[in-house]
C-alpha positions as CSV (number, residue, x, y, z in Angstrom):
1,G,9.1,-4.0,-15.8
2,T,5.6,-3.7,-17.2
3,H,3.6,-5.7,-14.7
4,S,0.6,-7.8,-15.6
5,R,-1.8,-10.3,-14.1
6,I,-2.7,-13.5,-16.0
7,G,-5.7,-15.5,-15.0
8,I,-8.1,-18.2,-16.0
9,K,-11.9,-18.2,-15.3
10,M,-12.7,-21.5,-13.5
11,D,-15.9,-23.5,-13.8
12,D,-17.3,-21.9,-10.6
13,G,-16.9,-18.4,-12.1
14,M,-13.9,-17.5,-9.9
15,V,-10.6,-16.4,-11.4
16,K,-7.3,-18.0,-10.5
17,H,-4.5,-15.6,-11.4
18,I,-0.8,-14.9,-11.1
19,Y,1.5,-11.9,-11.3
20,C,4.1,-11.4,-14.1
21,H,6.9,-8.9,-13.5
22,W,8.3,-8.3,-17.0
23,D,6.9,-7.2,-20.4
24,G,3.2,-7.3,-19.6
25,Y,2.3,-5.1,-22.6
26,I,0.0,-6.5,-25.3
27,S,2.7,-6.7,-28.0
28,N,4.7,-9.1,-25.7
29,N,2.6,-11.0,-23.1
30,G,-0.6,-10.5,-25.0
31,D,1.0,-11.8,-28.2
32,I,2.5,-14.8,-26.4
33,L,-0.7,-15.7,-24.6
34,F,-2.8,-15.3,-27.8
35,H,-0.5,-17.4,-30.0
36,H,1.0,-20.0,-27.6
37,Y,-1.6,-20.5,-24.7
38,K,-4.6,-21.7,-26.6
39,S,-5.6,-24.7,-24.5
40,K,-7.1,-24.7,-21.0
41,D,-4.6,-27.3,-19.9
42,K,-1.6,-25.2,-20.9
43,V,-3.1,-22.1,-19.3
44,M,-3.7,-24.0,-16.1
45,K,-0.1,-25.3,-16.2
46,L,1.1,-21.7,-16.4
47,I,-1.2,-20.4,-13.7
48,N,-0.2,-23.3,-11.4
49,L,3.4,-22.2,-11.6
50,G,2.5,-19.3,-9.4
51,D,3.9,-15.8,-9.9
52,I,6.4,-15.5,-12.7
53,S,9.2,-13.2,-13.6
54,S,8.8,-13.4,-17.4
55,L,6.4,-15.2,-19.7
56,A,7.6,-17.3,-22.7
57,N,6.1,-19.6,-25.3
58,E,6.5,-22.7,-23.1
59,V,5.9,-23.7,-19.5
60,D,7.8,-27.0,-19.4
61,I,11.5,-27.2,-19.2
62,P,13.0,-29.5,-22.0
63,K,14.4,-32.7,-20.5
64,D,17.9,-32.1,-21.9
65,K,18.1,-28.4,-20.8
66,I,19.1,-26.6,-17.7
67,H,16.7,-23.9,-16.7
68,N,16.7,-21.6,-13.6
69,F,16.3,-18.0,-12.7
70,D,19.9,-17.0,-13.4
71,N,20.3,-19.2,-16.5
72,P,16.9,-19.4,-18.2
73,C,16.3,-21.7,-21.2
74,D,15.3,-19.8,-24.3
75,G,11.5,-19.9,-24.8
76,V,10.6,-21.1,-21.3
77,T,8.7,-19.1,-18.8
78,V,10.7,-18.1,-15.7
79,A,8.8,-18.7,-12.4
80,Y,9.7,-17.4,-9.0
81,G,8.9,-20.6,-7.2
82,R,10.1,-23.3,-9.6
83,D,13.1,-21.4,-10.9
84,R,14.3,-19.4,-7.9
85,G,12.9,-21.2,-5.0
86,E,10.8,-18.3,-3.7
87,K,7.9,-18.9,-1.3
88,D,4.4,-17.2,-1.2
89,I,4.1,-17.1,-4.9
90,E,0.9,-19.2,-5.2
91,P,-1.9,-18.2,-7.5
92,I,-4.7,-16.0,-6.1
93,I,-8.4,-16.8,-6.4
94,S,-10.8,-13.9,-6.6
95,T,-14.0,-12.9,-8.3
96,E,-13.8,-11.7,-11.9
97,K,-14.7,-8.2,-10.7
98,E,-11.9,-8.2,-8.1
99,F,-9.5,-9.5,-10.8
100,W,-10.2,-6.6,-13.2
101,D,-10.7,-3.8,-10.6
102,D,-8.3,-4.6,-7.8
103,Y,-5.5,-6.9,-9.0
104,I,-4.3,-5.8,-12.4
105,E,-1.5,-3.3,-12.2
106,E,-0.7,-2.3,-15.8
107,Y,-2.3,-5.1,-17.9
108,G,-4.7,-7.9,-17.1
109,Y,-5.2,-11.0,-19.2
110,L,-8.0,-13.5,-18.6
111,Y,-8.6,-16.8,-20.3
112,D,-12.3,-17.6,-20.4
113,N,-13.9,-20.4,-22.4
114,G,-11.1,-20.6,-25.0
115,K,-10.6,-16.9,-25.5
116,W,-8.3,-14.3,-24.1
117,F,-9.5,-10.9,-22.8
118,V,-7.3,-7.9,-21.9
119,K,-7.7,-4.7,-19.9
120,T,-5.3,-2.0,-18.9
121,S,-5.3,-0.7,-15.4
122,H,-6.8,2.6,-16.6
123,K,-10.1,2.3,-14.8
124,K,-12.1,4.0,-17.6
125,C,-11.0,1.4,-20.2
126,D,-13.2,-1.5,-21.1
127,M,-12.0,-5.1,-21.2
128,V,-11.7,-6.3,-24.8
129,E,-11.2,-9.7,-26.4
130,L,-7.6,-10.2,-27.3
131,S,-7.1,-10.6,-31.1
132,E,-4.6,-10.0,-33.9
133,D,-6.2,-6.6,-34.4
134,V,-5.8,-5.6,-30.7
135,I,-2.1,-6.7,-30.8
136,K,-1.6,-4.9,-34.1
137,M,-3.3,-1.8,-32.7
138,E,-0.9,-1.6,-29.8
139,N,2.0,-2.1,-32.1
140,E,0.7,0.9,-34.1
141,H,0.5,3.1,-31.0
142,Y,-3.1,2.7,-30.1
143,D,-4.0,4.4,-26.9
144,S,-4.6,2.5,-23.7
145,C,-8.3,2.0,-24.3
146,F,-7.9,0.5,-27.8
147,K,-10.4,3.1,-29.2
148,R,-8.4,5.6,-31.2
149,Y,-5.0,6.3,-32.6
150,K,-2.7,8.6,-30.5
151,R,-2.1,11.9,-32.1
152,H,1.6,12.6,-32.5
């Protein structure tokens, strides 16, 4: 899996964040977060699930559907606690610096005041605001710092 951390900056400046095991790259998790997690309430609902296996467009399970770790409902996030009964999966609260420097593994996503920001774990890369252009750049083989095209 391509591991990522997803967080939200809280009113006190601390970051509440969770781990996501699968598909953390920008063209998947970044795209989903950018297009489907636009409100603070929905982002908080996601973060409050605790660590997740995979991110999807929705957090809530439709009332008429069965959703669990072994039989996930299409389009619904799969959470370790809710959907598999795992323990010790609660969100972590840290400073923003700790979030970016210590917690992200391959990709980190932070929701702050209505905007998403992304950074790769490559320590020399800067955090950038997530946008259609950044998503498109990754899809076009932009390098890990979003600054130049890879030479093939």
